[in-house]
C-alpha positions in Angstrom: -20.0 142.7 189.0 -22.7 145.2 189.5 -19.5 148.0 189.9 -18.2 146.4 186.5 -21.3 146.4 185.1 -22.2 150.1 185.7 -18.3 150.9 184.0 -19.5 148.9 180.5 -22.9 150.7 181.0 -21.8 154.3 181.2 -19.7 153.9 178.4 -22.6 152.5 176.0 -24.8 155.1 177.1 -22.3 157.7 176.5 -21.7 156.2 173.2 -25.3 156.6 172.4 -25.3 160.1 173.3 -22.0 160.7 171.4 -23.7 159.1 168.5 -26.6 161.2 168.5 -24.6 164.4 168.6 -22.1 163.5 166.2 -25.2 162.5 163.6 -26.4 166.3 164.4 -23.2 167.8 163.7 -22.8 165.9 160.7 -26.1 166.7 159.4 -25.3 170.2 159.9 -21.9 170.2 158.1 -22.9 167.9 155.3 -25.3 171.1 154.4 -22.0 172.8 153.4 -19.6 170.0 152.6 -19.8 170.4 148.6 -18.3 173.8 149.1 -15.9 172.5 151.5 -12.2 174.2 150.8 -11.1 170.5 149.5 -8.6 170.1 147.4 -9.3 169.5 143.7 -8.5 167.6 140.7 -8.3 168.6 137.4 -11.8 167.6 136.5 -13.2 169.1 139.7 -13.5 166.0 142.3 -11.7 166.4 145.5 -8.3 164.9 145.1 -7.7 162.7 148.5 -4.3 162.3 147.2 -2.1 161.9 150.6 -1.0 160.1 153.1 -3.7 159.6 155.9 -4.4 157.9 159.3 -7.3 157.3 161.6 -6.7 158.3 165.3 -9.0 156.3 167.4 -9.8 153.1 168.9 -11.3 151.1 166.9 -9.0 148.8 165.9 -9.2 147.3 169.4 -12.8 147.3 169.4 -15.3 148.5 167.4 -18.1 148.5 170.3 -17.6 150.7 173.2 -15.7 149.3 175.6 -13.9 149.8 178.7 -10.5 149.6 179.8 -9.4 146.4 180.5 -5.8 144.9 181.9 -5.4 142.6 178.4 -6.2 141.4 175.3 -5.5 137.9 176.9 -6.6 138.0 180.5 -7.3 135.6 183.6 -9.4 135.7 186.7 -7.7 137.6 189.3 -7.9 137.5 193.1 -11.8 137.6 193.0 -14.2 136.3 190.5 -15.7 139.1 188.6 -14.7 140.6 185.4 -13.8 143.7 186.1 -10.6 142.8 188.0 -9.5 139.9 185.8 -5.4 140.3 185.4 -3.0 139.5 182.8 -2.9 136.3 181.6 0.7 134.6 180.8 1.2 136.1 176.9 0.7 139.5 178.2 2.1 140.0 181.5 5.4 141.3 180.9 4.0 144.2 178.8 2.9 145.8 182.2 0.6 149.0 180.4 1.6 148.5 177.1 -0.2 145.5 176.7 -3.5 146.7 178.3 -6.5 148.2 176.3 -7.6 151.5 175.8 -11.1 152.6 176.6 -13.6 153.7 173.9 -16.8 155.3 173.4 -16.9 153.2 169.6 -17.5 153.8 166.2 -20.4 152.1 165.5 -23.6 154.5 164.9 -27.2 153.8 166.2 -27.2 152.1 169.8 -23.6 151.3 169.7 -23.7 147.1 169.1 -23.1 145.1 166.4 -26.4 143.5 165.3 -24.9 139.7 165.5 -27.0 136.9 165.2 -27.0 135.0 168.4 -25.3 131.9 166.9 -22.2 134.4 165.6 -22.3 136.3 168.4 -21.3 133.0 170.1 -18.3 132.7 167.7 -17.2 136.4 168.2 -17.1 135.8 171.9 -15.3 132.6 171.0 -12.7 134.6 168.9 -12.0 137.2 171.5 -11.4 134.9 174.7 -9.0 132.7 171.3 -7.4 136.3 170.6 -3.8 134.8 170.1 -4.5 132.2 168.2 -7.1 133.8 165.5 -6.9 137.1 164.8 -5.6 137.3 161.3 -3.1 140.3 162.4 -1.6 138.8 164.7 -0.2 136.2 161.6 0.3 139.3 159.1 -2.3 138.7 156.8 -4.0 141.0 154.9 -5.8 143.0 156.5 -9.2 143.8 154.6 -11.5 146.4 154.4 -12.7 148.0 156.4 -10.1 147.3 158.9 -6.9 148.4 157.0 -8.6 151.7 156.9 -7.9 152.2 160.9 -5.3 150.2 161.9 -3.3 152.4 163.5 -0.6 152.6 160.5 -0.4 154.8 157.8 -1.8 154.8 154.3 -1.3 156.5 151.0 -3.8 157.5 148.7 -2.6 158.2 144.8 -6.3 159.5 142.8 -6.3 159.6 139.1 -9.3 159.9 137.1 -10.4 156.4 136.5 -9.0 154.1 139.6 -7.8 155.2 143.0 -4.5 153.1 144.7 -4.3 152.7 148.4 -1.3 151.6 149.4 -1.0 150.4 153.3 2.6 150.3 155.6 0.9 147.4 157.1 2.1 144.4 155.3 2.5 146.3 152.3 -1.4 145.8 151.5 -2.6 147.3 148.5 -6.1 148.0 146.9 -7.8 149.7 143.9 -10.9 151.2 143.5 -12.0 151.3 140.0 -14.4 154.1 138.9 -14.1 152.5 135.3 -15.8 149.2 134.1 -13.7 146.0 135.2 -14.3 142.2 135.7 -14.8 140.6 138.6 -11.8 138.6 140.1 -11.5 135.3 139.8 -11.7 134.1 143.3 -12.6 135.8 146.5 -10.0 137.9 148.3 -9.0 139.1 151.9 -9.3 142.9 150.0 -12.6 143.0 147.9 -13.1 144.3 145.4 -13.7 147.7 145.2 -15.9 149.4 142.6 -16.5 153.8 143.1 -18.4 156.6 141.9 -19.3 160.4 142.9 -22.0 161.4 144.5 -21.3 165.4 144.6 -18.4 165.6 146.4 -18.5 162.1 148.2 -16.9 159.2 146.8 -19.2 156.0 147.0 -17.5 152.6 147.0 -19.0 149.3 146.9 -17.0 146.2 148.2 -17.7 142.6 147.5 -16.1 139.7 146.5 -14.6 139.0 150.2 -13.4 135.2 151.1 -14.8 135.9 154.7 -11.0 134.8 156.7 -10.5 138.9 158.3 -11.7 140.1 161.3 -12.7 144.1 161.7 -10.6 144.9 164.9 -8.8 142.8 167.5 -12.1 141.8 169.7 -13.0 139.0 167.7 -15.5 140.7 165.8 -15.5 139.0 162.1 -17.6 138.7 159.0 -18.4 135.9 156.6 -18.0 135.9 152.8 -21.5 137.3 152.1 -19.7 140.8 153.2 -20.9 143.6 151.3 -19.8 147.2 151.9 -20.7 150.8 151.0 -18.0 152.9 152.0 -18.6 156.9 152.1 -15.8 159.2 151.8 -16.6 162.9 152.3 -14.1 165.7 152.4 -14.4 167.9 156.2 -11.8 170.1 155.1 -8.1 169.7 153.3 -6.8 167.3 156.0 -9.5 165.7 157.0 -11.9 163.0 155.5 -15.6 161.4 156.6 -14.9 158.0 156.3 -18.5 155.9 156.9 -19.3 152.5 155.8 -22.3 150.5 156.2 -22.2 146.9 156.7 -24.3 144.0 155.2 -23.8 140.1 155.9 -26.8 138.4 156.6 -25.1 135.3 157.3 -23.7 137.5 160.3 -26.2 140.2 161.3 -29.5 140.9 161.5 -29.3 143.7 159.9 -27.3 146.1 158.1 -25.1 148.3 160.5 -22.9 151.4 160.1 -19.9 152.8 161.5 -18.0 156.0 161.2 -14.9 158.1 162.0 -12.2 160.9 160.7 -9.6 160.4 158.8 -6.4 162.8 159.2 -3.8 163.9 156.6 -0.2 163.5 158.2 1.3 167.0 158.0 4.5 166.4 158.5 6.8 167.8 156.0 8.9 164.8 155.3 6.1 162.5 155.4 6.3 159.3 153.4 4.7 155.8 153.9 7.2 153.3 155.2 6.9 149.6 154.8 6.2 147.7 158.1 6.5 144.1 156.1 5.8 142.2 159.0 5.7 138.8 157.3 9.3 137.4 158.6 8.4 138.6 162.2 5.6 136.3 162.5 7.9 133.3 161.2 8.6 132.1 164.4 5.3 132.6 165.9 3.4 130.7 162.4 6.3 128.2 162.4 8.7 127.7 165.4 6.3 124.9 166.7 7.4 122.7 163.9 11.1 123.2 164.2 13.2 120.2 164.6 15.0 122.4 167.7 13.0 125.1 169.4 14.6 128.4 169.0 12.4 130.8 171.4 12.7 129.1 174.5 12.9 131.1 177.8 13.2 135.2 178.4 14.3 136.6 181.8 13.8 139.8 183.2 14.3 141.6 186.9 11.1 140.4 187.9 9.8 137.8 185.5 10.9 134.8 183.6 8.7 133.5 181.2 9.0 129.8 179.6 7.6 129.0 176.3 7.0 125.6 175.4 5.4 125.1 171.8 2.8 122.5 170.8 1.9 121.6 167.3 -1.7 120.4 167.2 -2.9 117.2 166.4 -3.9 115.8 162.8 -6.1 118.3 160.6 -6.0 120.6 163.4 -2.4 122.0 162.5 -3.8 122.9 158.7 -6.8 124.6 160.7 -4.9 126.8 162.6 -3.7 128.4 159.6 -7.0 128.8 158.1 -8.7 130.4 160.9 
């Protein structure tokens, strides 16, 4: 356990040092950001139009973490967390099912300031990842998660609207730079209202339904979530993306994540749909078929038998709402 703890501690310490260095570099770069050689619109604003993508491990876990055998693990030959082995759902994926290490993207001490009650829910979410992560059900990913999922997204910018289209489940969001009415109900993607502060696009996002996660590690929020996003050009092909997260129902104080977003530079680059809805039909509804469709998979060294079950009573419906 000491060995495993030392790995995690080293990752967290490195993340904290990196955050300090990054903050210092960001501050120095910020002095000249307005003079950055950014592409501009006819009204002189930075033009973010194009196809962008994050290049980090934030979609696995916003916090710093050591590499591990899989998102679902179980006790191995020894009763220590750092030698757990992949559980049955991911065992056959080998290294492709593992979780890469990350220095994290949470500023400050690198930790998300959960209330004790919310931290317990986060840990429970992580232990029940397959049943609870909205991504696995192809639900709309929400903001900010859509911004750093491992899929490209496209920005189309005008003078009073900024439209973002995401490859994952054909998601979209509109950032309103003019006055509009609030949506009639809370939403997965929130309601985005933007303004310019010099060369920085500042976006306030509200009206969330509280059903999204931030990542695959079970980090979550409630419907009280409020975001302040900041998009600042670093170069013509990179944006500094920063989000301050406020949710008094879940966190003891506001906290911030930040990362670069990179322009996709392929000559023939275009946004292709990843309409995963039809891909998850068997995952979502296969357990209510009259006759089970997917029953077994056999490889050269592994046979996986699938047994589906229907949760009793209201638990059947609750599974979809998680």
